[in-house]
matplotlib code that plots the C-alpha trace (Angstrom):
import matplotlib.pyplot as plt

x = [0.0, 1.5, 0.7, 0.8, -0.6, -2.1, -4.1, -7.5, -7.9, -4.6, -3.8, -0.3, 1.4, 3.1, 4.6, 4.9, 5.5, 7.0, 5.1, 5.8, 8.2, 7.4, 9.7, 7.9, 4.7, 6.1, 7.6, 4.3, 2.5, 5.0, 4.9, 1.1, 0.8, 3.4, 1.4, -1.8, -0.5, -0.3, -3.0, -5.6, -5.1, -5.0, -7.9, -10.8, -9.9, -6.4, -7.6, -10.2, -7.4, -5.8, -9.2, -9.9, -6.5, -6.9, -10.2, -8.6, -5.7, -8.1, -10.0, -6.9, -5.3, -8.4, -7.1, -4.0, -6.0, -8.7, -6.1, -4.5, -7.8, -8.7, -5.2, -5.3, -8.9, -10.4, -13.3, -14.2, -12.3, -15.6, -16.5, -13.0, -13.3, -16.7, -15.2, -12.3, -14.8, -16.9, -13.7, -13.0, -16.6, -16.1, -13.0, -14.8, -17.9, -15.8, -13.8, -17.1, -19.0, -16.6, -16.6, -20.4, -20.8, -18.5, -19.7, -20.2, -23.8, -25.5, -27.6, -31.2, -31.0, -34.2, -33.1, -31.0, -29.2, -27.7, -25.5, -24.5, -23.9, -22.1, -21.2, -17.9, -16.4, -12.6, -10.3, -8.8, -5.7, -5.0, -7.7, -6.8, -8.6, -8.8, -10.3, -11.3, -10.4, -13.7, -13.6, -9.9, -10.2, -13.7, -13.3, -10.2, -11.7, -14.9, -12.8, -9.9, -11.7, -14.0, -11.3, -8.6, -11.1, -12.0, -8.3, -7.5, -4.7, -5.1, -3.1, -4.3, -4.2, -5.6, -6.5, -3.5, -4.5, -4.6, -1.2, -0.5, -3.9, -3.1, 0.3, -1.3, -3.5, -0.5, 1.2, -2.0, -2.4, 1.3, 0.8, -2.4, -0.4, -1.1, 1.9, 3.9, 2.7, -0.8, -2.0, 0.1, -0.4, 1.1, 1.5, 0.7, 1.0, -1.8, -0.2, 0.2, -3.5, -3.3, -0.1, -1.7, -5.0, -3.2, -1.2, -2.7, -2.2, -4.8, -8.4, -10.3, -10.6, -12.9, -13.2, -15.0, -14.9, -16.4, -18.4, -15.6, -13.0, -15.4, -15.8, -12.0, -11.2, -14.1, -12.9, -9.3, -10.7, -12.9, -10.0, -8.0, -11.1, -11.1, -14.1, -14.8, -17.1, -18.0, -19.2, -19.6, -21.4, -24.9, -27.5, -29.7, -33.3, -34.5, -38.3, -40.5, -44.1, -46.9, -47.3, -43.6, -42.5, -41.1, -38.9, -37.2, -37.1, -35.4, -32.7, -31.9, -32.0, -29.5, -27.3, -27.8, -26.7, -23.8, -22.0, -18.5, -19.0, -21.5, -18.7, -20.6, -21.9, -25.0, -25.6, -29.1, -28.4, -32.0, -34.7, -38.1, -40.8, -44.6, -46.4, -48.6, -45.6, -43.1, -43.0, -42.7, -40.0, -37.9, -38.2, -36.9, -34.2, -32.7, -32.7, -31.0, -28.3, -27.6, -26.8, -24.0, -20.6, -17.6, -14.1, -11.2, -12.1, -10.3, -12.5, -15.5, -17.7, -17.2, -20.2, -19.2, -15.7, -13.8, -13.9, -11.0, -9.0, -9.2, -9.5, -12.6, -14.2, -13.3, -14.6, -17.9, -18.4, -17.7, -20.3, -22.8, -22.2, -22.7, -26.0, -27.1, -26.6, -29.1, -31.7, -31.0, -31.8, -29.1, -29.5, -26.9, -28.3, -25.3, -23.6, -20.3, -17.3, -13.6, -11.8, -8.8, -9.2, -11.2, -14.5, -17.7, -20.7, -23.9, -26.2, -29.8, -30.6, -34.1, -35.8, -34.4, -37.1, -37.2, -35.1, -32.4, -29.6, -28.2, -30.9, -29.0, -25.6, -24.0, -22.9, -20.1, -20.3, -22.8, -25.2, -28.8, -31.2, -34.8, -37.9, -41.7, -43.8, -47.6, -48.1, -46.3, -46.4, -44.8, -42.1, -41.2, -41.1, -38.7, -36.6, -36.3, -35.4, -31.7, -29.0, -27.8, -29.2, -27.2, -29.2, -32.3, -34.6, -38.3, -39.6, -43.2, -45.0, -46.6, -43.8, -45.9, -46.5, -42.8, -41.9, -44.3, -42.7, -39.2, -40.0, -40.7, -37.4, -34.8, -31.6, -29.5, -30.5, -33.5, -34.0, -37.2, -36.9, -33.1, -30.9, -28.4, -27.4, -23.8, -23.0, -20.8, -23.8, -25.7, -24.9, -23.7, -24.0, -26.1, -27.5, -27.5, -24.7, -23.9, -22.2, -22.6, -21.7, -22.1, -19.8, -20.1, -22.1, -22.2, -22.6, -19.3, -17.2, -18.4, -17.6, -14.1, -14.3, -14.8, -18.2, -17.1, -19.5, -18.4, -20.8, -20.4, -22.2, -22.6, -24.5, -23.7, -22.3, -24.8, -22.5]
y = [0.0, 3.4, 6.2, 9.5, 13.0, 13.6, 16.8, 15.8, 19.3, 19.5, 15.8, 16.5, 14.0, 16.1, 13.7, 10.0, 7.9, 4.5, 1.6, 0.8, -2.1, -5.1, -3.7, -0.4, -2.2, -4.3, -1.1, 0.7, -2.3, -2.4, 1.3, 1.4, -1.4, 0.2, 3.4, 1.4, -0.1, 3.3, 5.1, 2.6, 3.8, 7.5, 9.4, 10.6, 14.1, 13.8, 12.1, 14.9, 17.4, 15.7, 15.6, 19.2, 20.3, 18.4, 20.2, 23.5, 22.9, 22.0, 25.2, 27.3, 25.8, 25.3, 26.8, 24.6, 21.4, 22.4, 23.2, 19.8, 18.0, 20.0, 19.4, 15.6, 14.6, 17.6, 18.7, 22.3, 24.5, 25.4, 21.7, 20.9, 23.7, 22.3, 18.8, 20.2, 21.8, 18.7, 16.7, 19.3, 18.9, 15.1, 15.5, 18.0, 15.8, 13.0, 15.3, 16.3, 13.0, 10.0, 9.5, 9.6, 7.3, 4.7, 5.1, 1.8, 0.5, -1.1, -4.0, -4.4, -8.1, -10.0, -11.8, -10.1, -13.4, -12.8, -10.2, -6.6, -6.6, -3.8, -3.6, -1.8, -0.8, -1.3, -0.7, -3.8, -2.8, -1.5, -0.8, -1.0, 1.7, 1.4, 4.6, 6.0, 9.2, 10.9, 12.5, 12.3, 13.9, 13.2, 9.4, 9.4, 11.6, 9.5, 6.4, 7.8, 10.3, 7.7, 4.9, 7.1, 8.5, 4.9, 4.2, 2.2, 3.1, 3.2, 2.3, 3.8, 2.6, 5.5, 5.6, 5.7, 9.0, 11.1, 10.3, 13.9, 14.2, 11.0, 12.3, 15.6, 13.8, 11.9, 15.2, 16.7, 14.1, 14.4, 18.2, 17.7, 15.8, 12.2, 10.0, 9.2, 5.9, 6.2, 7.0, 6.1, 6.5, 3.7, 3.6, -0.1, -2.6, -5.0, -7.9, -5.9, -6.1, -9.8, -9.2, -6.5, -8.3, -11.5, -9.7, -10.5, -6.9, -5.8, -6.1, -5.3, -3.4, -0.6, -0.2, 2.4, 1.6, -0.4, -3.5, -5.4, -4.2, -5.0, -8.6, -9.1, -7.3, -8.9, -12.3, -11.6, -10.3, -13.4, -15.7, -13.9, -14.0, -10.2, -7.9, -5.8, -2.9, -2.2, 1.1, 0.2, 1.5, 2.9, 3.8, 6.0, 6.7, 10.3, 9.9, 12.8, 12.5, 14.2, 17.0, 18.0, 21.6, 21.3, 24.4, 23.5, 19.7, 20.2, 22.4, 19.6, 17.0, 18.9, 19.4, 15.9, 14.2, 16.6, 17.6, 16.3, 15.7, 12.9, 10.8, 10.2, 6.9, 8.7, 10.7, 11.0, 8.5, 7.3, 10.0, 8.4, 10.9, 10.7, 10.5, 13.6, 15.9, 13.9, 16.0, 19.3, 17.9, 16.6, 19.9, 21.9, 19.3, 19.5, 23.2, 23.1, 20.7, 22.7, 25.7, 23.9, 25.3, 23.0, 24.5, 25.1, 23.7, 26.5, 29.1, 30.1, 30.2, 26.5, 24.3, 21.0, 19.6, 17.1, 13.5, 12.2, 10.9, 10.5, 6.7, 7.4, 9.4, 6.7, 3.9, 5.8, 6.3, 2.6, 1.8, 4.1, 2.5, -0.9, 0.3, 1.3, -2.2, -3.3, -0.8, 2.3, 5.6, 8.2, 12.0, 14.7, 17.3, 19.2, 22.1, 21.5, 20.7, 21.6, 19.2, 19.3, 17.6, 14.6, 16.2, 14.3, 16.0, 15.2, 12.6, 11.5, 7.8, 6.3, 3.1, 1.2, -1.4, -4.7, -6.5, -3.9, -4.9, -1.4, -0.3, -2.2, -0.5, 2.3, 5.1, 7.0, 10.4, 12.8, 10.2, 10.4, 7.5, 8.5, 6.6, 7.4, 6.1, 5.6, 6.3, 6.0, 2.2, 2.1, 4.6, 2.4, -0.7, 1.1, 2.4, -1.1, -2.7, -2.3, -4.5, -1.5, -0.1, 2.9, 6.1, 7.7, 10.7, 11.5, 14.9, 15.9, 18.8, 16.3, 15.2, 12.5, 11.0, 11.3, 9.5, 6.7, 6.2, 6.5, 3.7, 1.3, 2.0, -0.6, 1.4, 2.5, 6.1, 8.1, 11.8, 13.7, 16.8, 16.6, 14.5, 13.5, 14.9, 14.0, 15.3, 14.4, 13.7, 11.4, 7.8, 6.6, 3.1, 0.8, -2.6, -5.3, -4.8, -1.4, -3.1, -3.4, -1.6, 2.0, 5.0, 8.2, 8.8, 6.1, 3.3, 4.1, 4.4, 1.0, -1.0, -2.0, -2.0, -5.0, -4.9, -6.7, -7.9, -7.6, -9.2, -9.2, -12.3, -13.2, -16.5, -19.9, -22.6, -25.4, -28.1]
z = [0.0, -1.0, 1.4, -0.6, -0.6, -4.1, -4.5, -6.0, -7.5, -9.3, -9.6, -8.3, -5.9, -3.3, -0.8, -0.3, 2.8, 3.2, 4.8, 8.4, 8.9, 11.0, 13.6, 13.6, 14.3, 17.1, 18.7, 18.4, 20.1, 22.9, 23.5, 23.4, 25.9, 28.2, 28.2, 28.8, 32.0, 33.5, 31.5, 32.7, 36.2, 35.3, 36.8, 34.6, 35.5, 34.2, 31.0, 30.6, 30.6, 27.6, 25.7, 26.5, 25.3, 22.0, 21.4, 22.2, 19.8, 17.0, 17.5, 17.8, 14.7, 12.7, 9.4, 9.5, 10.0, 7.5, 4.7, 5.1, 4.8, 1.7, 0.2, 0.7, 0.0, -1.8, 0.4, 0.4, 3.0, 4.7, 5.1, 6.3, 9.0, 10.1, 10.4, 12.5, 14.9, 15.1, 16.0, 18.8, 20.1, 20.3, 22.5, 24.6, 25.0, 26.5, 28.6, 30.2, 30.2, 30.2, 34.0, 34.2, 31.2, 32.8, 36.4, 38.3, 38.0, 41.0, 39.8, 41.1, 42.0, 42.5, 45.7, 48.4, 48.8, 45.4, 47.1, 46.5, 42.8, 40.9, 37.2, 36.6, 33.2, 32.8, 29.9, 28.2, 26.2, 22.7, 20.2, 16.6, 14.5, 10.7, 9.3, 5.8, 4.0, 3.6, 7.1, 7.9, 11.4, 12.5, 11.9, 14.1, 16.8, 17.2, 18.1, 20.0, 22.2, 23.8, 23.9, 25.4, 27.8, 28.9, 29.6, 26.5, 24.0, 20.2, 17.1, 13.8, 10.3, 8.2, 4.5, 2.2, 0.6, 3.9, 5.5, 6.6, 8.3, 10.1, 11.2, 12.2, 14.8, 16.1, 16.8, 18.1, 20.9, 22.0, 22.1, 24.1, 26.8, 26.0, 26.9, 23.8, 22.3, 23.8, 20.3, 17.3, 13.6, 11.6, 7.8, 8.1, 5.2, 4.6, 6.3, 9.5, 10.2, 11.1, 13.0, 15.1, 15.7, 16.7, 19.4, 22.9, 23.9, 21.4, 22.6, 19.3, 16.1, 15.0, 11.3, 9.2, 5.5, 2.7, 3.0, 1.4, 3.8, 6.7, 5.6, 5.5, 8.8, 10.7, 9.6, 10.8, 14.1, 14.5, 13.8, 16.6, 18.9, 19.1, 19.2, 16.2, 15.4, 11.8, 10.3, 6.7, 3.6, 3.3, 0.7, 2.7, 1.8, 1.7, 1.9, 0.9, 2.0, 0.1, 2.7, 2.8, 2.6, -1.0, -1.0, 2.2, 1.5, -1.9, -0.4, 2.1, -0.6, -2.7, 0.3, 1.6, -1.6, -2.5, 0.7, 0.7, -3.0, -2.2, -0.5, 2.7, 4.1, 5.5, 2.3, 0.9, -1.9, -2.7, -3.1, -2.6, -3.4, -3.0, -6.3, -5.7, -5.5, -7.6, -10.7, -8.9, -6.6, -9.4, -11.3, -8.2, -7.4, -10.9, -10.7, -7.3, -8.4, -11.6, -9.4, -7.6, -8.6, -9.0, -8.6, -6.4, -3.0, -1.3, -3.0, -0.8, -3.9, -4.6, -3.5, -5.3, -4.5, -6.6, -5.6, -3.5, -6.4, -10.2, -9.6, -7.4, -10.3, -12.8, -10.7, -10.1, -13.8, -14.5, -11.9, -13.6, -16.9, -15.4, -13.9, -17.4, -18.6, -16.0, -17.4, -15.4, -17.1, -16.4, -16.9, -16.4, -14.1, -12.8, -14.5, -16.4, -14.1, -14.7, -16.9, -14.6, -11.3, -10.0, -10.6, -11.3, -12.9, -10.9, -12.4, -11.8, -12.1, -12.6, -13.8, -10.8, -11.0, -9.1, -11.6, -11.7, -9.3, -9.4, -6.9, -4.3, -5.0, -3.1, -5.4, -3.5, -5.2, -6.8, -8.3, -7.2, -7.3, -7.7, -6.9, -7.1, -4.1, -4.2, -0.5, 2.9, 2.9, -0.6, 0.5, 3.4, 1.1, -1.2, 1.6, 3.1, -0.3, 0.4, 1.8, 3.8, 7.0, 8.1, 8.1, 6.5, 6.5, 6.3, 5.3, 6.2, 7.9, 10.3, 12.5, 14.2, 10.8, 10.1, 13.3, 12.4, 9.0, 10.5, 13.0, 10.0, 8.2, 9.1, 9.8, 12.7, 12.4, 10.9, 11.0, 10.5, 8.4, 8.2, 6.0, 8.7, 12.1, 12.9, 16.4, 19.4, 21.6, 19.1, 18.4, 15.0, 13.5, 11.4, 10.8, 8.1, 5.5, 7.1, 10.0, 13.7, 16.9, 17.7, 18.1, 20.1, 23.4, 26.0, 23.5, 21.8, 25.0, 26.2, 23.0, 24.1, 27.9, 30.2, 31.8, 35.0, 37.6, 41.2, 43.6, 47.4, 48.7, 52.4, 52.7, 54.2, 52.1, 51.2, 52.8]

ax = plt.figure().add_subplot(projection="3d")
ax.plot(x, y, z, "-o")
ax.set_aspect("equal")
plt.show()
């Protein structure tokens, strides 16, 4: 695997990084576990100081971090700044709440003879994090903030196209006061995954990535009898009921599909629109997408960034062409994009009938799948006709109706009148082929701790 910074806007490869050696990995494992042996006993107050400092540094140096994210994966500078702030908020959330979230829990036993039972939550060792490029800071923060706060240590294998973002977070945590080795970025080669997960000092792996990568990593973890959490792909439904506020809903639809150039697991990939308002919605949606401006991601006027690489753009176009072979009808709806750079002109895809397998694919970029629904029940049916189950949205003026529809959609998250709400104090995760486990809030911090029962019993022995 070649770790390299290649600017998606210019196509220029600016810097390359060698893979870690086997000895580098072994050294990182040893140092991470040595830190763990003391960090696990460090008070929540002391851990919180580190998390608070990390958040403060991100806020202080926001432009530096944002520029690096824009340089390496191409997102607009405004979106990169927003991601940096979100990452800071995650550190600050756990600085404030980690001790409460991991407080001992007294169990209400049925019989006093069962004893005085308490459930405590203890760290277990090194967590191995494998993270993707589309949110190079947020993806790291949402695993290391809770796990470091819990007393674990973390080794990171980041995506090969954001090596400087990965290194920046390595330096960030040292500056924030984390003992050196408590969090380590590794430019790991493929074979290092099994080496790391087979090490007894490692307690599990957290992966965010593709379904294919999840299948491989989950298998390696299972072989090593290590816990895994999987945050995989998604093809989220964006359901528009017949009473929705069209103007507002269309704006959210355009944003929901095209933020981060459509390279988001919880992007509004499948628009499912009630028959009564379908034609008007489509007219407004096409107009809104056509107004997006592709260009330099550092330019404040740019609203459509390039994809993360030319390969990503080429792969997406090949997938679109394959969908056409299955019967999909594809229409260009975006304005022309620059010829230079990894840009992808927005497309609208229809005729995704029950015999068209493309309806089950995830299109990771500005390709919109469009469906017409007869009524609420039909919208739910279409929404659930997917192998994925990450997020989703329902738009309606009647929020009770929206909640009723949301309850019937089989995903880990559904939002009413918003395409997605990614925040430090809301859980993130999916079901089905979108993976398992949860990140953020109390669910995330408890994924890799030992939920230990301590029961004080005082009864006579039976013999």
